[in-house]
C-alpha positions as CSV (number, residue, x, y, z in Angstrom):
1,M,-51.7,11.4,131.8
2,K,-52.6,11.9,135.5
3,L,-49.9,13.1,137.9
4,L,-49.7,13.1,141.7
5,V,-47.9,16.3,142.4
6,I,-45.8,17.1,145.5
7,G,-44.1,20.4,145.9
8,I,-41.4,20.8,148.6
9,G,-40.2,24.1,149.9
10,D,-41.4,27.6,149.0
11,C,-40.7,27.3,145.3
12,G,-42.0,23.8,145.0
13,C,-45.2,24.6,146.8
14,R,-46.0,27.6,144.6
15,L,-45.6,25.5,141.5
16,A,-47.7,22.7,143.0
17,G,-50.4,25.3,143.4
18,E,-50.0,26.2,139.7
19,F,-50.5,22.6,138.8
20,A,-53.7,22.5,140.9
21,L,-54.9,25.5,139.0
22,L,-53.9,23.9,135.7
23,N,-56.1,20.9,136.7
24,K,-59.0,23.2,137.5
25,M,-58.7,24.7,134.0
26,A,-58.5,21.3,132.4
27,K,-61.7,20.2,134.2
28,A,-63.5,23.4,133.3
29,K,-62.5,23.7,129.7
30,R,-61.7,20.1,128.6
31,H,-63.7,18.0,131.2
32,V,-60.7,15.9,132.1
33,S,-58.5,15.5,135.2
34,I,-54.7,15.7,134.9
35,V,-53.7,16.0,138.6
36,T,-55.1,13.4,141.0
37,C,-53.8,15.2,144.1
38,A,-51.4,18.1,144.6
39,Y,-49.6,18.5,147.9
40,A,-47.5,21.3,149.4
41,F,-44.8,20.2,151.9
42,N,-43.3,23.2,153.8
43,N,-42.1,24.2,157.2
44,D,-43.5,27.8,156.7
45,E,-47.1,27.8,158.0
46,A,-47.8,31.3,156.8
47,N,-46.7,30.4,153.3
48,L,-48.9,27.3,153.3
49,A,-51.9,29.3,154.5
50,A,-51.4,31.9,151.7
51,L,-51.1,29.2,149.0
52,T,-54.3,27.5,149.8
53,K,-56.3,30.6,149.2
54,T,-57.1,32.2,145.8
55,G,-58.8,29.2,144.1
56,R,-56.2,26.5,144.9
57,E,-58.8,24.2,146.4
58,W,-57.0,21.2,144.9
59,L,-53.7,22.0,146.8
60,Q,-53.4,20.1,150.1
61,P,-51.0,21.7,152.6
62,V,-48.7,19.5,154.8
63,L,-46.8,21.3,157.5
64,I,-43.3,20.1,158.1
65,H,-42.3,20.6,161.7
66,G,-38.9,22.1,162.3
67,S,-36.9,25.2,161.2
68,L,-34.0,25.9,159.0
69,E,-32.3,29.1,159.8
70,G,-28.9,30.7,159.5
71,E,-26.1,28.3,158.7
72,E,-28.6,25.5,158.7
73,K,-30.1,26.7,155.3
74,S,-28.2,24.0,153.5
75,A,-29.4,21.1,151.4
76,E,-27.9,18.7,153.9
77,A,-30.0,20.3,156.7
78,G,-33.1,20.2,154.6
79,A,-32.5,16.5,153.8
80,E,-32.1,15.7,157.5
81,L,-35.3,17.5,158.4
82,M,-37.2,15.7,155.7
83,R,-35.9,12.3,156.9
84,Q,-37.4,13.1,160.3
85,E,-40.7,14.3,158.9
86,S,-41.2,12.2,155.8
87,D,-43.2,9.3,157.3
88,R,-45.6,11.7,158.9
89,A,-45.9,13.8,155.7
90,L,-46.5,10.8,153.5
91,A,-49.1,9.5,155.9
92,A,-51.1,12.8,155.4
93,M,-51.6,12.1,151.7
94,R,-54.9,10.8,150.5
95,P,-55.1,7.0,150.4
96,G,-55.6,5.7,146.8
97,G,-54.1,8.8,145.2
98,S,-51.1,6.9,143.9
99,V,-53.4,4.1,142.4
100,E,-55.2,6.7,140.3
101,S,-52.0,8.3,139.1
102,D,-49.8,7.4,136.2
103,A,-46.7,8.9,137.8
104,F,-45.4,11.1,140.6
105,L,-44.1,14.6,139.9
106,F,-41.9,16.3,142.6
107,I,-41.2,20.0,142.4
108,A,-38.5,22.0,144.1
109,G,-36.2,25.0,143.7
110,A,-32.6,23.8,143.6
111,A,-31.1,26.8,145.6
112,G,-33.1,26.5,148.8
113,S,-32.6,24.1,151.7
114,L,-35.9,22.2,152.4
115,G,-36.7,21.7,148.7
116,S,-33.2,20.9,147.4
117,G,-32.4,18.5,150.2
118,G,-35.9,17.1,150.8
119,V,-36.9,16.1,147.3
120,P,-34.3,13.3,146.9
121,V,-35.3,11.9,150.3
122,V,-39.1,11.7,149.6
123,A,-38.6,10.7,146.0
124,Q,-36.5,7.8,147.1
125,Q,-39.1,6.7,149.6
126,L,-41.9,6.7,147.1
127,K,-39.8,5.0,144.4
128,Q,-39.3,2.1,146.9
129,R,-42.9,2.0,147.9
130,Y,-44.3,2.2,144.3
131,A,-41.8,0.5,142.1
132,D,-44.3,0.4,139.2
133,K,-44.8,4.2,139.1
134,P,-42.4,6.6,137.4
135,V,-40.9,9.3,139.6
136,Y,-40.3,12.6,137.8
137,V,-38.8,15.7,139.3
138,L,-39.2,19.3,138.2
139,I,-36.2,21.3,139.4
140,V,-36.1,25.1,139.1
141,L,-32.5,26.4,138.9
142,P,-31.5,29.7,140.5
143,F,-31.7,33.1,138.9
144,D,-28.5,34.4,137.4
145,S,-28.3,36.9,140.3
146,E,-28.0,34.1,142.8
147,M,-25.0,32.5,141.0
148,G,-22.6,34.6,143.2
149,E,-24.1,33.2,146.5
150,P,-22.0,30.2,147.7
151,Q,-24.9,28.6,149.6
152,C,-27.1,28.7,146.5
153,V,-24.4,27.2,144.3
154,H,-23.7,24.5,146.9
155,N,-27.3,23.6,147.4
156,T,-28.0,23.4,143.7
157,A,-25.0,21.1,143.0
158,I,-26.0,18.8,145.9
159,C,-29.6,18.7,144.7
160,L,-28.8,17.9,141.1
161,N,-26.2,15.3,142.0
162,S,-28.6,13.5,144.4
163,I,-31.8,13.7,142.4
164,G,-30.1,12.7,139.1
165,K,-29.4,9.3,140.7
166,I,-33.0,8.7,141.9
167,A,-35.6,10.1,139.5
168,D,-36.6,8.5,136.3
169,A,-36.4,12.0,134.7
170,V,-35.4,15.4,135.9
171,I,-37.1,18.3,134.1
172,L,-35.0,21.3,134.4
173,V,-36.2,24.9,134.4
174,D,-33.5,27.6,134.1
175,N,-34.8,30.7,135.8
176,G,-31.9,32.7,134.3
177,G,-33.1,32.0,130.8
178,L,-36.9,32.1,130.9
179,R,-38.7,33.9,128.2
180,G,-42.3,34.7,127.6
181,G,-44.3,32.1,125.6
182,G,-47.5,30.3,125.1
183,N,-50.5,32.4,126.2
184,I,-48.7,33.6,129.3
185,E,-46.8,36.9,129.2
186,L,-43.6,36.7,131.3
187,N,-42.9,39.8,133.4
188,E,-41.3,40.6,136.7
189,N,-44.2,39.2,138.6
190,M,-43.4,35.8,140.2
191,G,-46.9,34.6,139.5
192,S,-46.4,35.0,135.8
193,V,-43.0,33.2,136.0
194,N,-44.7,30.3,137.7
195,K,-47.4,30.1,135.1
196,E,-44.8,30.2,132.4
197,I,-43.1,27.2,134.0
198,V,-46.2,25.1,134.3
199,F,-48.1,25.9,131.1
200,P,-46.1,23.7,128.8
201,F,-47.5,20.6,130.6
202,Y,-51.1,21.5,129.8
203,N,-51.6,19.9,126.4
204,L,-49.1,17.1,127.1
205,L,-51.1,15.9,130.1
206,C,-54.5,16.5,128.5
207,A,-54.0,14.8,125.1
208,G,-54.2,11.2,126.2
209,E,-57.0,11.9,128.7
210,M,-59.1,13.5,125.9
211,G,-58.4,10.8,123.3
212,G,-61.7,9.0,123.8
213,S,-64.0,12.0,123.8
214,G,-63.9,13.2,120.2
215,Y,-60.6,15.0,120.5
216,A,-58.4,12.2,119.1
217,A,-56.6,12.9,115.9
218,A,-54.4,10.8,113.7
219,K,-52.0,9.7,116.5
220,V,-52.7,10.3,120.1
221,V,-49.9,11.0,122.6
222,D,-50.8,9.2,125.7
223,A,-49.3,8.3,129.1
224,G,-47.3,5.4,127.5
225,D,-45.6,7.7,125.0
226,I,-44.7,10.2,127.8
227,V,-43.3,7.4,130.0
228,Q,-41.3,6.0,127.1
229,T,-39.9,9.5,126.4
230,L,-39.0,10.9,129.8
231,A,-35.6,9.8,131.0
232,G,-32.6,11.6,132.6
233,W,-32.1,15.3,132.1
234,T,-35.1,16.8,130.3
235,A,-36.3,20.1,128.8
236,I,-39.9,21.1,127.8
237,G,-41.3,23.9,125.8
238,V,-44.4,25.1,124.0
239,G,-45.1,27.5,121.1
240,E,-48.2,28.7,119.4
241,V,-49.1,30.5,116.2
242,R,-52.5,31.7,115.0
243,L,-53.6,29.8,112.0
244,P,-54.1,31.7,108.7
245,G,-57.9,31.2,108.5
246,S,-58.4,32.8,111.9
247,V,-56.2,35.8,111.1
248,F,-58.1,36.8,107.9
249,P,-61.5,35.1,108.1
250,W,-62.9,37.2,105.3
251,R,-60.2,36.2,102.8
252,K,-60.8,33.2,100.6
253,M,-57.9,31.1,99.5
254,G,-57.4,27.8,97.7
255,D,-57.2,24.6,99.7
256,F,-53.7,23.9,98.6
257,R,-52.4,27.3,99.6
258,K,-54.4,27.2,102.8
259,K,-53.0,23.8,103.8
260,G,-49.5,25.0,103.0
261,M,-49.9,28.1,105.2
262,E,-51.3,26.0,108.0
263,T,-48.4,23.6,107.9
264,S,-46.0,26.5,107.9
265,A,-47.8,27.8,111.0
266,A,-47.3,24.5,112.7
267,L,-43.6,24.5,111.9
268,E,-43.4,28.1,113.2
269,A,-45.0,27.0,116.4
270,M,-42.5,24.2,116.8
271,N,-39.6,26.7,116.3
272,A,-41.1,28.8,119.0
273,A,-41.3,25.8,121.3
274,L,-37.7,25.0,120.7
275,A,-36.7,28.6,121.3
276,R,-38.6,28.5,124.6
277,L,-37.3,25.2,126.0
278,S,-37.1,25.3,129.8
279,I,-33.3,25.1,129.7
280,D,-30.8,25.6,126.9
281,C,-29.6,22.3,125.5
282,R,-28.1,20.8,122.3
283,L,-30.8,18.8,120.5
284,E,-28.2,16.5,119.1
285,D,-27.4,15.4,122.7
286,A,-31.0,14.1,123.2
287,G,-31.6,10.4,123.3
288,K,-35.4,10.8,123.1
289,A,-37.8,13.5,122.0
290,L,-41.5,14.0,121.7
291,Y,-43.7,16.5,119.9
292,L,-47.4,17.2,120.2
293,L,-49.6,19.3,117.9
294,S,-52.8,20.8,119.1
295,A,-55.0,22.3,116.4
296,P,-58.7,22.6,115.4
297,P,-60.1,19.5,113.6
298,K,-60.9,21.4,110.4
299,Q,-57.3,22.8,110.1
300,A,-55.2,19.9,111.4
301,S,-53.8,17.5,108.8
302,I,-51.6,14.4,108.6
303,D,-49.1,16.6,106.6
304,M,-48.8,18.9,109.6
305,T,-47.9,16.1,112.0
306,K,-45.6,14.4,109.5
307,D,-43.7,17.6,108.7
308,L,-43.3,18.3,112.5
309,G,-41.8,14.9,113.0
310,N,-39.5,15.3,110.0
311,R,-38.3,18.6,111.3
312,L,-37.6,17.3,114.8
313,R,-35.7,14.3,113.4
314,E,-33.5,16.7,111.5
315,L,-32.6,18.6,114.6
316,A,-32.5,15.8,117.2
317,Y,-31.0,13.3,114.8
318,N,-29.7,11.0,117.6
319,A,-33.0,10.8,119.4
320,E,-35.9,8.2,119.3
321,I,-38.8,10.4,118.3
322,R,-42.5,10.0,119.3
323,G,-45.3,12.4,118.4
324,G,-48.9,13.0,117.6
325,N,-51.7,15.4,117.7
326,F,-55.2,16.1,119.1
327,Y,-58.0,18.5,118.5
328,G,-57.5,20.7,121.6
329,A,-56.7,24.3,120.4
330,A,-59.1,26.8,118.9
331,N,-57.8,28.9,116.0
332,L,-54.2,28.1,117.0
333,A,-51.5,25.7,116.2
334,Q,-49.9,24.8,119.5
335,V,-46.8,22.6,119.6
336,T,-45.3,21.1,122.7
337,V,-41.7,19.7,122.5
338,V,-40.0,17.5,125.0
339,V,-36.3,16.6,124.6
340,S,-35.0,14.0,127.1
341,E,-32.1,11.7,128.0
342,L,-29.8,14.6,127.4
343,I,-26.2,13.4,127.8
344,Y,-24.5,16.7,128.3
345,M,-25.8,19.9,130.0
346,D,-23.5,23.0,130.2
347,R,-25.7,24.6,132.9
348,I,-25.3,21.5,135.2
349,K,-21.6,21.3,134.6
350,N,-21.3,24.9,135.5
351,Y,-22.9,24.4,138.9
352,Y,-20.6,21.4,139.6
353,D,-17.5,23.4,138.6
354,R,-18.5,26.4,140.7
355,A,-19.3,24.2,143.8
356,V,-15.9,22.5,143.5
357,G,-14.2,25.9,143.1
358,L,-15.9,27.3,146.2
359,A,-15.1,24.3,148.3
360,H,-11.4,24.6,147.2
361,V,-11.4,28.3,148.3
362,E,-13.0,27.5,151.7
363,N,-10.4,24.8,152.3
364,K,-7.6,27.1,151.5
365,G,-9.1,29.7,153.9
366,E,-9.0,27.2,156.7
């Protein structure tokens, strides 16, 4: 699947840069393109200049004219600034980029002003211009330490309420609950956090693009499967486990035992993916779900894929399940899980309740 990526605000621009790097890795290692264009919309010129260095050649900066300071650091002020600048910003995008893309992906942090307010504005405009293209939004929720800041809570509630009515799917990332996973070690460095957020998309986007080049396995997950799955509030996660033959290459074992251990490894990788979902959710609340196995061709099997599907059906028993595999990983079983059309989210309800409570306190103070 090919995405046209637009990051808005500081957080969104950093993550758009990570998608540009992810595309660079896909081209180098797998000889496919998964991002047609990546844009960074920001009113901080120094921030944009820093982002376009260090190998992010695919990231195109677009300067938004205007400032948001002091009391104007609200989602409403960010939305107003983006309304004034959106036509000029969209005109700076490369002609034809949307034609080559399967979908749009907007990225923003929910707690800021330009991102939280600007994403709904631009997403609505592109949705009207390109009615045949899905519009997805990746929203990063605040850190737990920001939950006590009234402006952060207000901006987050406004952003979630607005974008939930516009986007085809909203992929949520809970900064308060991120844990290390995949081949990225999570630490206090923000760059590692950003890589952790973006990495789960790698196999998902590559799988369908690699299907015709000898990587296709029993059932390919392509852009159509992803579009049919992504809807409403969404979580994504990836887990990986080293396959038994690569752990002890000198040890011989029977085919039956080996296949059983490989299937167990794939199930373990799925459990890791579910434990590392981008936001806590109840799987029984999902209306749709997707799983993707990436494993070496000599160790992948139909049983692996079948058992993964059965396991996900047990957990997300109300969901319409899609899944498949491809020969992308070396010596590993990597499993990507997407749960979508979530009907209830505690984290979102918490922001709405806090925003209403803060507004009530302010009104009493007046």
